[in-house]
N, C-alpha and C positions, 0 to 999 in steps of 0.2 A: 285254574282247575279244569280238568278235562270233563266236558259235559257228557261225553260218551260213557264215562264211568259213573258219574254222579247225577242223579236227578233229585234235587233238593226236596221236591214235593213228596217223594216216596218215604222219607225218613222222619220218624219222631226221634229226634236226636238227643242223645245223652252223652255228656262228657263224664267218663267214669272216674278219672282221677283229676281232681282240681285242687292244687295245693296253694294256699295263701299263707303269707307270714308277715309279721311286723317285728323286725329284729329287736326293737327296744321293749316290746311288750312281754316277750317270753324268753327264757334261757335256752335257746336252740342249741342242740348238739350239732345239727346240720340244718341249714347251711351255716358254714363258718367262713373265716377269712380265706381258707384254702379252696373255697368253692367257686372262685372266679365270679362270673357274671350273676351267679345265683345269690351272692352275698349282697342283697339289696331287698328292700321291702317289695312284696308282691301282693297286690290288692285285687279285689274283684274287678275293678276298672281295667286292670292290665289284661285279665282274662277276656273281658268283653271286647277289648280292642283286638286281641289275637284271633278271636273266632268270627270276626265280622264278615269274612268272606266265605264262611261255611254255613251249612244248614243247622248248625248246633243251636238249640234253644234252651237246653236244660243242663244242669251240672250237679254232680254229687261231690261234695268235699270229702277228702280222705285225710285222716290225721297226719300231722307232721311230727308231733311231740309225744314221746312216752312220758308217763308220770306227770301229766298236766291236765287235770280236769277242766281248768278254766278255758282251754282252747275250744272245747265243745261249746261253751256258753258264748264265747266270742263269735263263733261262726253262726250260731243261732241268731245272734244279734245282727250280723251282717246280712243274713237271709231276709230280715224284715224289709230291707230296702233293695235287695237284689233277689227278686222273686224267681229268678232262674236257678237259684240254689234249691234243689228239690229233695236233697237228702244229705245226711251227715253220717259218715262212718268215723266214729270218734274214738277216744281212748278212755278206757275204764280199767282200773287195777283188777285184773282177774284173780289175783291172789288175795284180795281183801276178804276177810271172813264174812263181811256183810255185802258181798258182791251182788247178790240177787236184789236186795233193796236199792242199791246204788243204780243198778241197771233199770229197775222199775222207775226210779225217779227220772233218769235220763230219757226213758221211753215215753214219759208224759208229753214230751215235745214230739209231734208227729214226724219231724224231720229226722229223728234219730233212728238209724237203720241197723247199726251193729258196731262192731269193735275191730280195730286193728292195733297190734302191738309190733313195733319194729324189732324183728328178731335178730338183726345183725348186731344188736347190743347185748345179746344173751348168748349163753353157751348152747350148743346144738341139742342138748337134752331138755331144754326149758319146757317144751310142749308136753313132755312126759311127766312133769312134776304133778304131784297130787293136788297142790293148791291151785295150779293153773287149770287142771282138768275140772276142778270144782267150779271154776269160772266158766269154762266151756259148757258145763252141765247147766248152769244158770242161763246162759245164752240160748241153749237148746230149749229149755223150759219156757222162755219168754218169746220164742219164735223170732229171734234176732239172727244176725249173720256174724261170721268171723272171717276177716280178710287175712289170708296167709301170705305174708311177704317172706318167701323162703328162696334159698339158692339150691342148686342141684345136690350138694351133699346132704341137705336136710329135706329134700323133696319126699323122701319115704314117709315123713310125718303126715303128709296129706292123706295117704291111704290108711295109715295107722289110726289116726284120730277120727277119720271119717267112719271107720268101722265101729269105733267105740261110741260115737255120737251120731247115729244114722239119721236123726231128725234135725241136725244142725247143718245149715247151709254154709259150706266153706268156699271161699273164692280165692283161687291162686292168683296173686298179683304178678304182672310182668312175665307171664308164662314161666315163672320160676327162674328168671334171669340166667338163661343158658349162656355158655361161654362162646358167643358168636365170633368175637374178635379172633379167637384162637381156633375156631372151627372144631371145637370139641363137643361132641353130642353124646358120647358114651356116659351112661348114668342118667343124664337128663332125659333122653328118649325113653328109656325103660321106666323112669320115675313117672313120666307123664302117662304112659300106658297103664301103670298100676293105679295111679290116682283116678284116672278116668273110669276105672271099673266100678267106682262108687258113685251112685247117682246123686248123692248130695254134695259132690265136689264140682265146682265150676271153674272156668278159667278166663281171666281178663287178658285180652290181647292188647298189651300196653308195654311201655318201656322198651320198645323194640330197637329204636335207633341208638339209644344209649348203650345197649349191650353190643350192638354191631360196630359202634365207633364212628368217628367223624367222616369216614369214607364209606358210610353205609350205602347200600343199593337195595332196591326191591328184590333183585335176583338173589342176593345173599340172605335176605330175611324170609323170603317166601317159603322155603322148605320147612322152617320152624313153625310158621303159621299153619301150613298144611298138615303137619304132624299133629298139632294140637286139635285142629278141627276134625281130622280123621278119627281121632280117638275119643274126643269129648262129644262130637256131634255139634252141629251149628247151634242148636238150641241151648247148649250149656256154655257157649262162648259169648263174650261181650267186648265191646270196644272200650279202650281206655287210652287217653292220650299221654298221660304223665306230664301234663302241664304243670309248671313251666320248665321242668327239668330237661326236656328235649332241646331247649335252647343251648345247652352246654355243648352240643355237637352241631350247632348252627342250623337246626331245623326250625320250621314254623309250624303252626297248627295246621295250615293247609297242606304242608308236606306230609304230616302224620296221617291226616285224614285220607289223602289220596294214596299214600303208601299202603295202608291196610286194605283199602278198596282194591288196589291192584293185586295184592297178595291173595285176596279171597276170590278173585274172578274165576279161577279154574277149579275151585273146590266147593263152591256154594252156588245156590240158585239166587235169583233176585229176591225172592221171598225170605230166604235164609239170611241174606245180607241185611235186609230190613230189620230182622230180629236182632242180629248182632249189633247193629248201630242204634238200637233203642229198646224195642219191646222186651227183649230178653232181660235187660237190666231191670225194667219195671217189674217183671214177674219174679226174678230171683231176689232182688232186694225188697220187693213188696212195698214200693213207694206209695205213700199215703196222701201226699198233697197234690193239688191239681198241677198238671203239666202245662208248660207253654207250648203253643202250636203255631 
């Protein structure tokens, strides 16, 4: 790792996407047999090994499964012996008529920060459904968050629902998965601009190498990062590694960490980078448990 880019003592580090799975425990839609090296158990010990050469001290788990409440409880249990898990963005059925009471029950655990629902398994109008929006209203009422895993054709929803729920914090995952391999920015660039107009929308700088493909370079990815930071401002951006999915294109955690640092060097100050790599996430997700330093 290049010491000129990274001073470990500067950063209160947070890994914003940390996925674990145990294939025999839950009926995963993905990873499946077609997922290559991802089709194996991934445990907290694998994460700890991967970040050993970085300043990372804390992690937020983000859901892998739709329609599976027990995954939340499984990670809560893992966190008892892995104190670096400082938050859980879990899954709750937003369409359940009793969603508010379900969310209140989940939030009794201070690790519970909010909800993500994998939208690639839904039609593009799912976020516009009345029952879904009733769930978003409950999240807003309880001061929780909603992670938006959306692609460019659905990116308009970020602005649409942010306007309808101005007190709910929305976090766009993977900068909305732009089509980097094909160098197509039309639609994505405009969607980012519109989403960023709403102060309750934030963006996770994650999943970059997977969208760029196995021959990724910092030069290819940097314009996308700079466009996001220019529009959202550094304080509304946060680091996410997409562990362990980046391994599908041969990257390591150290690669991901240094890649984003390089992409940020010309568009942020040292203080802003410190926020992106830690403090911003603490503030946006409103982490409640003590952090490891």
